[in-house]
N, C-alpha and C positions, 0 to 999 in steps of 0.2 A: 601675332594673330589674336592671342588672348586679350591683349591690351586694347586693340582696335575694336574687338567684339564687345568688350565691356563698355568702352566709350560710346559706341553706337547705341547700345542698349540704354545707357544712362541718358543719352541725348533724347532718345525716343520717349523715355519716361518724363523727362523734364518738359518737353515741348508738347506733350499730348494734351490738347485742350479738353478732351472728354474727362480724362483722369483728374486734371486740375479742377474742373468744375465740380465733379463728384466729391473730391476732397474738400473743396471750399464749401459746398452745400452741407456735407456731413458736419464740418466744423461749425457752420452756422446753426444747424439744428441742435447740436450739442450745447452751444452757447445759449440758445433760446430756452432750452430745457433747464439749464443750470440757473437761469435768471429767475425761474419760478420757485427757487428755494431760498428760505431764510438761512442765515449763517448758523443758527442754532441747531439745524438739522431737520427743519420742518418745511414741507412744501406749502406754498401759499395760494390763496385765491386771488383773482384779479380785482384790484381796486384802481379807480381812476377819477379824474375830475369830471364833474357834470355841471360845473359853473365856471364863470370867468375867474381868472387868478388876479387878485389885487396884491401886488408885491411891495413890500417895504424892505429896503436895504439900509442898514444902519450899523454903527459901531466905529471901529478905529480905521484910520488910513483910507477913508472912502474915496479920496481923490484918485488913488491908485486902483482900487478894486471895484468900485460901484458899476461902471459901464461894462466891464468884462463880465461881471456877475449877471447883470441884467441881460446882456447879449446871449449868454448861455441859456437863460430861462426863456428868452424870446425864441431861440432856435428850437428848443424842444417843444415849446407850445405851438410853434408854426407847423412842425411835422404832425403834431397831434390834432391840429385844428381847433385849439383852445385859445380864446381871447385872453390877452394879458395886459394889465394896466399898472403902471408905476405910480404908486401913491406915496412914495417916500417923502416928498416935500409937503404933504398935507399936514396941517396941525393935528388932525385926528388920525394920522397914519396908523398908530398903534392899535386903534380901535377898529378901523375898517379893513386892515390888511388880513388876508387869509393865507398869505405866504410871507413869513418873516425870515429875512436872511441877516444874520449878525456876523460882522467881521470882528473876531475876538482877539485880544492880545496873545502874543506867542506863549505866554506863561499859562494860558488856559488849555483845556483838553488834554487827553493822554497822548504820550509821545507816539504810540502806535495807532492813534485815531485822530488825525489832524483836522478832520471834518466830519460832520454828522448831520443826518436828516431824521426828523421825527414826523411821521405821518399820523394825523389824528382823524379817526373815523368812529362813528357810533356803531356801525356794522361794517363788516369787511366787504363793502360794495363800492361806496363812493367816498372820496376824500373830502373832509370838511375843512381842514386847514393843514398847513405844514410849517415846521420851524427848522431852520438850517443854521448851523454854526460853522464858520470857516476860520481857521486860525490864520492870522495875518500873513505869515511867511509862506503858507501853503494855499492861500485862497485862489490864486491864479490857476494852479494845476488841479484844484479840486472842483472848480466851478461847474464844468460840464458833467463830471461824475455825479455830483450832488443834484444837479438839475434833472438828470435822468431819474434819480430816486424821488424827487419831488413829484414827478409825473406818475408815480405809483409802481415803477419798475424796481423791485426791491433787492434782487439778487446781486451777487458778485461773481460772475462767470469768468472762465479762463480765456475766452476767445477774443476776437478783434472788436472790442467795444470799449468805450470810455469807462464802463462799469468795472472792467477788470482791474485788479490790483497792479497789473503790469501792462498798462495800455501802450500802444504804439503811437498814440496821439492824445494830447490833453487839451489842446486849444480849439477843439471843434468836434462835431459829431462825426463818427465813422459811418460808412454805408450801412453796416448792420444795425447801428443805433437807429438810423432812420427807418429801416425796415421794421424794427421792433415797435417803434412809436406809431407808425402808420397802422400796423396790425392791432396794437393795444387799443387804439382809439377808432378802429373801424366800426362801421354800423353793425357788423356781425357780433361784436363783443357786447357784453353787459356785465355790470359789476357783480362780483361774487362768483363768477365762473371758475370752475375747477381747472387744474393744470391740463387735464385731458380734453377739456372743452376749449381751452385757450390755445393749446399747441397746434391744432389744425389750422386755425386762423393765421397764426404767426407763420406756419409753414407755407401757406398759400402766398403770403406776401413775399417770402423768400424765393419760392418757385417763380413768381412773376419777375423777380430781379435777375433770373438766370437766363442765359442765351438758349440753352437746350432744356426746355421745360419738361420734355418727356423723360430724359435721364434724371432730372431733378425729382420728378414725381415718383420714379421707381426708388430712388434713394430715400425719399420721404417715407414711403410705405415700409421700407425695410427698417428705418429708424423707429417708426411707430411700434413695429412688432418687437424689436429688441428692447425698447424702453419699457413696454408693457411687461415683458418677461422679467426684466430686472426689477421693476416696481412690485410685481407680485411676490418675488422673492423677498424684497425689502419689507413689504407689508406682512409677510409670514414670519418675519423675524430672522431670516437667513441672509438676505442681501444687505447692502450698505447704502449710505447716502452718496451723492456724487463726490468724486475725488476732490474737486475744488472746495466743496463745503468742509471736508476734513482738513484740507490744507489751510483753511482760514484760521484754524485753531480756536474757533469760537463755538463749535458744536458742543452740545451738552447731552448727557444721558437722558435728561428729562425732555429736551428738545427732540431727540431721536425717538424716544418712546411715543411722544405726542405725534411725531411725524408718521410713525407706523400706523397709528390709529387713523390719522387724517388720510393717509394714502389708501388704507382699506376702504374708507368712505369714498374717496375719489374714484377708485376702481369700480366700486359698486355703481356709482352714477354713470361712469363710462359705459359699463355693460348694460345698464338700464336704458340709457338714451342712445346707445350705439354711436358714441363719439370716440374716435381714435381706435376703436375695436368694433367687431361685429356685435350687434345687439344680442344679448344672451341673458334671459331672465334668471336662469339657474345660477350663472356666475354672479349676476347682480345681487341675488339673495345671499349667496355665500359671502361676498365681500362686505355687504351692508351688515350682515349678522356679525361678522368678525369685528367690524368697527363698533357696533353697538356693544358687543361683549367687552371691548376695550374701553368703553365709557362714552362713546359718541351719542349724544341725545338726538342730534340731527339724523344720524344713520338709523336710529331706532324709529324715528318718525317716518323716514322714507321706506322702511321695510314694508309697511302696509301697501304702499303704491306698487312696490315690486312684486309682492305676492298676489296682488289683484290682477296682474296682467296675464 
């Protein structure tokens, strides 16, 4: 009796489509929140391309890696709606390219960092150029991971995405990657948006991908509340960065300190504008003041607007 009862219960849990969707949605939301964090322990603003991408692929063993690398960039650019042009064979490629991808010898780069992307921007709003290095023996598995970074998605979350350090797929985009890119480059987004401004747009894209949107929206609202509570504790100096950020082994005390200041500012803007949280001028002033006290000049400048409301 006990065995059959447990078996029936487990079967019900396994096949329940509602529970499966809620679990999948919560995991997706967690992944999209984690992607908004730099490995140093600092939450980031949204940056993205506002111009076409002129790509130059060069370096060693191009016959093996060039087309796969270009396909990864074309796939992410397609989801984002950004035009991409291969300028590799032009004599002036080094001068005209704003995305440079170098396949480097196996002796280059650190053993624990076989691929790397550098985003260049004058302000944390739009990407001016990007430079990528892929180690020869790792270039194939790194291509889609680094292509996501090229698009401005900087984090290394734990979920079902090629951005994970432990992806389930490396030779193409996963469904959640496509959701993130569509949200990241939607018309509702603008460069420089804070994580609390970005998260609702990403969440709406994820909701739209779910069969039971009502259940997904309820899960979304619960996630917002829990995340805000956790981030208020973090900004106050009591909470911590996301677990995956700590697991990366690259967070620093300075990064976390700066992250607390930034999160205080982000909370102030969230309450000021009523994004991810109900609008509350008192809370806005509280968090902007805390950020200003921690050294944020941007927060100090926004305090006037908050107190004037």
